[in-house]
C-alpha positions as CSV (number, residue, x, y, z in Angstrom):
1,X,30.4,-1.9,97.4
2,X,31.3,-3.9,94.3
3,X,33.7,-6.2,96.3
4,X,30.9,-6.8,98.8
5,X,28.5,-7.9,96.1
6,X,31.1,-10.2,94.6
7,X,31.7,-11.7,98.1
8,X,28.0,-12.1,98.6
9,X,27.6,-13.8,95.3
10,X,30.5,-16.1,96.0
11,X,29.1,-17.0,99.4
12,X,25.8,-17.8,97.8
13,X,27.4,-20.2,95.2
14,X,29.4,-21.9,97.9
15,X,26.3,-22.4,100.0
16,X,24.4,-23.8,97.0
17,X,27.1,-26.3,96.2
18,X,27.4,-27.4,99.8
19,X,23.6,-27.7,100.0
20,X,23.6,-29.7,96.7
21,X,26.4,-32.0,97.9
22,X,24.7,-32.6,101.2
23,X,21.6,-33.7,99.3
24,X,23.6,-36.2,97.3
25,X,22.8,-39.8,97.8
26,X,24.7,-42.7,96.3
27,X,23.1,-43.8,93.0
28,X,22.4,-47.5,92.4
29,X,24.5,-49.2,89.7
30,X,23.1,-51.7,87.3
31,X,24.6,-55.0,88.4
32,X,24.0,-57.5,85.6
33,X,23.2,-60.9,86.9
34,X,26.0,-63.5,86.6
35,X,24.5,-65.9,84.1
36,X,26.0,-69.3,83.7
37,X,28.3,-70.0,80.8
38,X,26.0,-72.5,79.3
39,X,22.6,-74.1,79.7
40,X,22.8,-77.1,82.0
41,X,20.3,-79.8,81.1
42,X,19.0,-82.9,83.0
43,X,18.5,-84.6,79.6
44,X,21.6,-85.9,77.9
45,X,19.8,-86.6,74.6
46,X,19.0,-83.0,73.7
47,X,21.5,-81.6,71.3
48,X,22.5,-78.0,72.0
49,X,24.8,-75.8,69.9
50,X,26.1,-72.8,71.8
51,X,28.1,-71.5,68.9
52,X,25.0,-70.3,67.1
53,X,21.7,-68.8,68.2
54,X,18.2,-69.4,66.9
55,X,17.3,-65.9,67.9
56,X,19.5,-64.6,65.1
57,X,17.2,-66.1,62.5
58,X,14.4,-64.0,61.1
59,X,11.0,-65.6,61.3
60,X,11.1,-66.2,57.5
61,X,14.1,-68.5,58.1
62,X,12.9,-70.0,61.4
63,X,9.5,-71.1,60.0
64,X,9.2,-73.2,56.8
65,X,5.4,-73.1,56.3
66,X,4.6,-70.5,53.6
67,X,1.0,-70.1,54.9
68,X,2.3,-69.3,58.4
69,X,4.9,-66.8,57.0
70,X,2.1,-65.1,55.1
71,X,0.0,-64.8,58.3
72,X,2.9,-63.3,60.2
73,X,3.6,-60.8,57.4
74,X,-0.1,-59.7,57.7
75,X,0.0,-59.5,61.5
76,X,3.1,-57.4,61.6
77,X,1.6,-55.0,59.1
78,X,-2.0,-54.8,60.4
79,X,-2.1,-55.9,64.0
80,X,-3.6,-53.0,66.1
81,X,-1.4,-53.5,69.2
82,X,1.6,-53.4,66.9
83,X,0.5,-50.1,65.5
84,X,-0.2,-48.7,68.9
85,X,3.4,-49.6,70.0
86,X,4.8,-48.0,66.9
87,X,2.8,-44.8,67.7
88,X,4.5,-44.8,71.1
89,X,7.9,-44.7,69.4
90,X,6.8,-41.8,67.3
91,X,5.7,-39.9,70.5
92,X,9.0,-40.7,72.2
93,X,10.8,-39.5,69.1
94,X,9.1,-36.2,69.3
95,X,10.2,-35.8,72.9
96,X,13.7,-36.6,71.9
97,X,13.6,-33.9,69.2
98,X,12.4,-31.4,71.7
99,X,15.3,-32.2,74.1
100,X,17.8,-31.5,71.3
101,X,16.7,-27.9,71.5
102,X,17.3,-27.7,75.3
103,X,20.6,-25.9,74.9
104,X,19.1,-23.1,72.8
105,X,17.5,-20.0,74.4
106,X,13.7,-19.5,74.6
107,X,12.6,-16.7,72.3
108,X,9.2,-15.0,72.6
109,X,7.8,-12.3,70.3
110,X,5.0,-10.0,71.2
111,X,3.9,-8.3,68.0
112,X,1.4,-6.0,69.6
113,X,0.2,-5.5,73.1
114,X,-2.0,-2.6,74.1
115,X,-3.6,-1.9,77.5
116,X,-5.7,0.9,79.0
117,X,-5.7,1.4,82.8
118,X,-8.2,3.7,84.5
119,X,-6.8,4.3,88.0
120,X,-8.7,5.8,90.9
121,X,-8.6,9.7,90.9
122,X,-7.4,9.5,94.5
123,X,-4.6,7.2,93.8
124,X,-1.0,8.2,93.0
125,X,-1.3,6.9,89.5
126,X,-4.5,8.7,88.9
127,X,-3.2,12.0,90.2
128,X,0.0,11.7,88.1
129,X,-1.9,10.8,85.0
130,X,-4.2,13.9,85.4
131,X,-1.2,16.2,86.1
132,X,1.3,15.0,83.5
133,X,-0.9,13.6,80.8
134,X,-4.2,15.4,81.2
135,X,-6.0,12.1,81.1
136,X,-7.9,10.0,83.7
137,X,-6.5,6.8,82.2
138,X,-3.1,5.4,81.2
139,X,-2.3,3.9,77.9
140,X,0.5,1.5,77.2
141,X,1.5,0.1,73.7
142,X,4.4,-2.2,73.2
143,X,6.0,-4.7,70.8
144,X,8.9,-6.7,72.2
145,X,11.3,-9.6,71.7
146,X,12.3,-11.6,74.8
147,X,15.3,-14.0,74.8
148,X,16.0,-16.1,77.9
149,X,18.6,-18.7,78.5
150,X,19.6,-21.0,81.4
151,X,23.2,-22.1,81.6
152,X,23.5,-25.9,82.0
153,X,26.0,-25.7,84.8
154,X,24.9,-28.9,86.6
155,X,24.0,-30.9,83.5
156,X,20.3,-30.8,84.0
157,X,19.6,-30.3,80.3
158,X,22.1,-32.9,79.4
159,X,20.4,-35.4,81.7
160,X,17.0,-34.5,80.4
161,X,18.3,-35.2,76.9
162,X,19.8,-38.6,78.1
163,X,16.5,-39.5,79.7
164,X,14.6,-38.7,76.5
165,X,17.0,-40.9,74.5
166,X,16.6,-43.7,77.0
167,X,12.8,-43.4,76.8
168,X,13.0,-43.5,73.0
169,X,15.1,-46.6,73.1
170,X,12.9,-48.2,75.7
171,X,9.9,-47.7,73.5
172,X,11.7,-49.4,70.6
173,X,12.3,-52.4,72.8
174,X,8.6,-52.3,73.7
175,X,7.8,-52.6,70.0
176,X,10.3,-55.5,69.7
177,X,8.6,-57.3,72.6
178,X,5.2,-56.8,71.0
179,X,6.7,-58.1,67.7
180,X,8.1,-61.3,69.2
181,X,4.9,-61.9,71.2
182,X,2.8,-61.4,68.0
183,X,5.0,-63.8,66.0
184,X,4.8,-66.4,68.7
185,X,1.0,-66.0,69.1
186,X,0.4,-66.3,65.4
187,X,2.6,-69.4,65.0
188,X,1.2,-71.2,68.0
189,X,-2.4,-70.4,66.9
190,X,-1.6,-71.7,63.5
191,X,-0.1,-75.0,64.9
192,X,-3.3,-75.4,67.0
193,X,-5.3,-75.3,63.8
194,X,-3.1,-77.9,62.2
195,X,-3.6,-80.1,65.2
196,X,-7.4,-79.7,65.1
197,X,-7.4,-80.7,61.4
198,X,-5.4,-83.8,62.2
199,X,-7.5,-84.7,65.2
200,X,-10.7,-84.4,63.2
201,X,-9.3,-86.6,60.5
202,X,-8.3,-89.3,62.9
203,X,-11.6,-89.0,64.8
204,X,-13.5,-89.4,61.6
205,X,-11.4,-92.6,60.8
206,X,-12.3,-93.9,64.2
207,X,-15.9,-93.1,63.6
208,X,-15.8,-95.1,60.4
209,X,-14.4,-98.1,62.3
210,X,-17.0,-97.8,65.0
211,X,-19.8,-97.6,62.4
212,X,-18.5,-100.8,60.9
213,X,-18.2,-102.5,64.3
214,X,-21.7,-101.4,65.1
215,X,-23.1,-102.9,61.9
216,X,-21.3,-106.2,62.7
217,X,-22.5,-106.2,66.3
218,X,-26.2,-105.7,65.1
219,X,-25.8,-108.7,62.7
220,X,-24.4,-110.8,65.5
221,X,-27.3,-109.7,67.7
222,X,-29.8,-110.9,65.1
223,X,-28.0,-114.2,64.9
224,X,-28.0,-114.6,68.6
225,X,-24.2,-114.3,68.9
226,X,-24.4,-111.0,70.8
227,X,-26.8,-109.0,72.9
228,X,-28.3,-105.5,73.1
229,X,-25.7,-104.3,75.6
230,X,-22.9,-104.7,73.1
231,X,-25.0,-102.7,70.6
232,X,-25.6,-100.0,73.0
233,X,-21.9,-99.8,74.0
234,X,-21.0,-99.3,70.3
235,X,-23.7,-96.7,69.9
236,X,-22.3,-94.8,72.9
237,X,-18.8,-94.9,71.3
238,X,-20.2,-93.6,68.0
239,X,-22.1,-90.7,69.8
240,X,-19.0,-89.8,71.8
241,X,-17.0,-89.6,68.6
242,X,-19.6,-87.5,66.9
243,X,-19.6,-85.2,70.0
244,X,-15.7,-85.0,69.8
245,X,-15.9,-84.0,66.1
246,X,-18.3,-81.2,67.0
247,X,-16.0,-80.0,69.8
248,X,-13.1,-80.0,67.4
249,X,-15.1,-77.9,64.9
250,X,-15.9,-75.5,67.7
251,X,-12.3,-75.2,68.7
252,X,-11.3,-74.7,65.1
253,X,-13.7,-71.9,64.6
254,X,-12.6,-70.2,67.8
255,X,-8.9,-70.5,67.0
256,X,-9.5,-69.2,63.4
257,X,-11.3,-66.1,64.8
258,X,-8.5,-65.5,67.4
259,X,-5.8,-65.9,64.6
260,X,-7.6,-63.5,62.3
261,X,-7.8,-61.0,65.2
262,X,-4.0,-61.2,65.6
263,X,-3.4,-60.5,61.9
264,X,-5.9,-57.6,61.9
265,X,-8.7,-59.2,60.1
266,X,-12.4,-59.9,60.8
267,X,-13.3,-63.5,61.8
268,X,-13.6,-65.8,58.8
269,X,-12.6,-69.4,57.9
270,X,-8.9,-69.7,57.1
271,X,-8.8,-70.4,53.3
272,X,-5.6,-72.4,53.2
273,X,-3.1,-73.9,55.6
274,X,-0.5,-76.7,55.6
275,X,-0.4,-80.1,57.2
276,X,0.9,-80.9,60.6
277,X,2.4,-84.2,59.3
278,X,4.5,-82.3,56.7
279,X,6.2,-80.1,59.3
280,X,9.6,-81.3,60.5
281,X,10.7,-80.9,64.1
282,X,14.2,-79.7,64.9
283,X,16.7,-82.2,66.1
284,X,19.4,-79.7,67.1
285,X,18.9,-76.4,68.9
286,X,21.2,-73.4,68.7
287,X,20.8,-71.6,71.9
288,X,24.0,-69.5,72.1
289,X,25.3,-68.7,75.6
290,X,23.0,-67.4,78.4
291,X,24.7,-64.0,78.4
292,X,23.4,-63.4,74.9
293,X,20.0,-62.9,76.5
294,X,21.2,-59.5,77.8
295,X,21.6,-58.2,74.2
296,X,18.7,-59.9,72.5
297,X,15.7,-60.2,74.8
298,X,13.5,-57.0,74.3
299,X,12.2,-57.2,77.9
300,X,15.7,-57.1,79.3
301,X,16.8,-54.2,77.1
302,X,13.6,-52.4,77.8
303,X,14.3,-52.8,81.6
304,X,17.9,-51.6,81.1
305,X,16.8,-48.4,79.3
306,X,14.1,-47.8,81.9
307,X,16.9,-47.9,84.5
308,X,19.0,-45.4,82.5
309,X,16.0,-43.1,82.2
310,X,15.5,-43.3,86.0
311,X,19.2,-42.4,86.6
312,X,18.8,-39.4,84.3
313,X,15.7,-38.3,86.4
314,X,17.8,-38.6,89.5
315,X,20.4,-36.3,88.1
316,X,17.7,-33.8,86.9
317,X,16.1,-33.7,90.4
318,X,19.5,-33.2,92.0
319,X,20.3,-30.3,89.6
320,X,17.0,-28.7,90.5
321,X,18.4,-28.2,94.0
322,X,21.5,-26.3,92.7
323,X,21.6,-22.6,91.7
324,X,20.3,-21.7,88.3
325,X,22.0,-19.1,86.2
326,X,19.5,-17.4,83.9
327,X,20.2,-14.6,81.4
328,X,17.3,-12.5,79.9
329,X,17.3,-9.9,77.2
330,X,14.4,-7.8,76.0
331,X,14.1,-5.2,73.3
332,X,11.3,-3.6,71.3
333,X,9.0,-0.6,71.1
334,X,7.1,1.0,73.9
335,X,4.9,4.1,74.1
336,X,2.1,5.7,76.2
337,X,0.3,6.9,73.1
338,X,-0.6,4.9,70.1
339,X,0.6,7.7,67.7
340,X,4.2,7.3,69.0
341,X,4.1,3.5,69.2
342,X,6.3,3.0,66.1
343,X,8.3,6.3,66.5
344,X,11.9,5.2,66.0
345,X,14.3,5.7,67.8
346,X,12.1,7.4,70.4
347,X,10.1,4.3,71.3
348,X,13.0,1.9,71.3
349,X,13.9,0.2,74.6
350,X,16.2,-2.6,75.6
351,X,17.1,-4.5,78.8
352,X,19.6,-7.2,79.8
353,X,19.4,-9.0,83.1
354,X,21.0,-12.0,84.8
355,X,20.0,-13.9,87.9
356,X,21.5,-16.7,90.0
357,X,18.7,-18.3,91.9
358,X,19.2,-20.9,94.7
359,X,16.1,-22.7,96.0
360,X,16.1,-22.6,99.8
361,X,12.8,-23.4,101.5
362,X,10.1,-25.1,99.2
363,X,8.4,-27.3,101.7
364,X,11.0,-30.1,101.1
365,X,9.5,-30.7,97.6
366,X,12.9,-30.7,95.8
367,X,14.6,-33.1,98.2
368,X,11.5,-35.3,98.3
369,X,11.4,-35.4,94.5
370,X,15.2,-36.3,94.4
371,X,14.8,-39.1,97.0
372,X,11.8,-40.5,95.2
373,X,13.7,-40.5,91.9
374,X,16.5,-42.6,93.6
375,X,13.9,-45.0,94.9
376,X,12.4,-45.3,91.4
377,X,15.9,-46.0,90.0
378,X,16.3,-48.8,92.6
379,X,13.0,-50.2,91.5
380,X,14.1,-50.1,87.9
381,X,17.3,-52.0,88.8
382,X,15.2,-54.7,90.5
383,X,12.9,-54.9,87.5
384,X,16.0,-55.4,85.3
385,X,17.2,-58.2,87.5
386,X,13.8,-59.8,87.5
387,X,13.6,-59.6,83.7
388,X,17.0,-61.4,83.4
389,X,15.8,-64.0,85.8
390,X,12.6,-64.6,84.0
391,X,14.3,-64.7,80.6
392,X,16.8,-67.3,81.7
393,X,14.1,-69.4,83.5
394,X,11.9,-69.4,80.3
395,X,14.8,-70.7,78.3
396,X,15.6,-73.5,80.8
397,X,11.9,-74.5,81.0
398,X,11.5,-74.5,77.2
399,X,14.6,-76.7,76.8
400,X,13.3,-79.2,79.5
401,X,10.0,-79.3,77.7
402,X,11.6,-80.0,74.4
403,X,13.8,-82.7,75.8
404,X,10.8,-84.4,77.5
405,X,8.6,-84.1,74.3
406,X,11.4,-85.6,72.2
407,X,11.5,-88.6,74.5
408,X,7.7,-88.9,74.4
409,X,7.8,-88.7,70.6
410,X,10.2,-91.7,70.5
411,X,7.7,-93.8,72.6
412,X,4.8,-92.6,70.4
413,X,6.6,-93.6,67.3
414,X,7.3,-97.1,68.8
415,X,3.6,-97.4,69.7
416,X,2.4,-96.5,66.2
417,X,4.9,-98.9,64.6
418,X,3.9,-101.7,67.0
419,X,0.2,-101.1,66.4
420,X,0.7,-101.2,62.6
421,X,2.4,-104.6,63.1
422,X,-0.6,-105.7,65.2
423,X,-3.0,-104.8,62.4
424,X,-0.9,-106.8,59.9
425,X,-1.0,-109.8,62.3
426,X,-4.7,-109.5,62.9
427,X,-5.4,-109.4,59.2
428,X,-3.3,-112.5,58.7
429,X,-5.1,-114.3,61.5
430,X,-8.5,-113.2,60.1
431,X,-7.7,-114.6,56.7
432,X,-6.9,-117.9,58.3
433,X,-10.1,-117.9,60.5
434,X,-8.0,-117.5,63.6
435,X,-9.4,-114.1,64.5
436,X,-12.6,-112.2,64.1
437,X,-13.1,-109.0,62.1
438,X,-13.9,-107.2,65.4
439,X,-10.4,-108.0,66.5
440,X,-9.0,-106.4,63.3
441,X,-11.1,-103.3,63.9
442,X,-10.0,-103.2,67.5
443,X,-6.3,-103.2,66.4
444,X,-7.1,-100.4,63.9
445,X,-8.7,-98.3,66.7
446,X,-5.6,-98.8,68.9
447,X,-3.4,-97.6,66.0
448,X,-5.5,-94.5,65.5
449,X,-5.3,-93.7,69.2
450,X,-1.5,-94.1,69.1
451,X,-1.4,-91.8,66.1
452,X,-3.6,-89.3,67.9
453,X,-1.1,-89.2,70.8
454,X,1.7,-88.9,68.3
455,X,0.4,-85.8,66.6
456,X,-0.5,-84.2,70.0
457,X,3.1,-84.7,71.1
458,X,4.4,-83.3,67.8
459,X,2.2,-80.3,68.1
460,X,3.4,-79.6,71.7
461,X,7.0,-80.0,70.4
462,X,6.5,-77.4,67.6
463,X,4.8,-75.2,70.2
464,X,7.8,-75.5,72.5
465,X,10.2,-74.7,69.7
466,X,8.3,-71.4,69.1
467,X,8.4,-70.7,72.8
468,X,12.2,-71.2,72.9
469,X,12.6,-69.0,69.9
470,X,10.8,-66.2,71.8
471,X,12.6,-66.9,75.0
472,X,16.0,-66.5,73.3
473,X,14.9,-63.1,71.9
474,X,14.0,-64.2,68.4
475,X,11.7,-62.4,66.0
476,X,13.4,-59.0,66.4
477,X,15.1,-59.1,63.0
């Protein structure tokens, strides 16, 4: 009889293993994209240094404006989205702690359980209770300790623990992604404010010139040297400049409110900030090699850990189709009367049992769950590839923008210098009665417009530098 039971048990295990192996399906492997060895550029003027990487710099070293650094400090400390992401890490950490207990048995303690059952007088339990106990009801009192443990034969607990670790690391990269995005948003918002300040200053200078021109035109009209059309044109120019100043003030207020929201503060005017003209653009960019994106970009690392978590889920769902070996032990006190409940050793009882359970027919739920987990892992692999593709694309786009803006800045500098020379010449001609004062004012207006184009290009260049810093994975340190 004993040999038959052993044979039956062996047959059951073999069937389970065969069933599990039949359910196996090849898992996807994370094929990391073959990134180029260096960033190829259309522009030959942009200076790249692949031996270093801007992303290795902390934001305190990357930015030089003390007011901007102070805003970033406040944002990292008080931004609500940042705090939400940190709470997600704490939640994932709790799950990871729980998984570390997976190898230990489950222990349940029932200190006191009492029940009274009143069976029918015509039932077997009722007749036996009346005959043997002289009662029409049955009492049961127990206190017991139950220990159960499942052997991790197929690595299910191990893979659950690996999945929890991958989820924890994934959440850490989510926080890093929020951090880099926050730093970028604060810096670009701050640069917008500096641009608005300079735009307003130049527009006010233009307004002063237009006012002077308007006064001269009115005098010329009274002397018969001009007409009302010229006066109206100058008045239109003045009103357009006044409207532009109001729009700049509106944009400034909106940007200040948005910036304060990023740093976790209520809307209010920004007390202090630097000057756009004092900021220096970079002339050389340390990009490192493209493959460095795999280890620095939070979005890529997050996608990689999501893939690892998906693979762990695949292994768990596969293990669910295999036999499960469970051992259970119980012990405690049990009595049919409350007076004998704690009568030792009479009320002591104990039990040890083991089971080997193989799922057979469960409406294909286990196989469906396993196949779906493989599909999710394939999706995670595709998301990883897309993250790598997007990261590399962002770097290339940022570099092309910087190269173009550097060229534009050269032309803007030439235009400003040429207009300054025109003003000097117009003043000389005016002193020698060879040019009118209106021509001097016109030259000054041209110079201010060139300066306006110059600061806009400079702002875009600073903006692109921040975008490149983020694209390379900066801001994590």
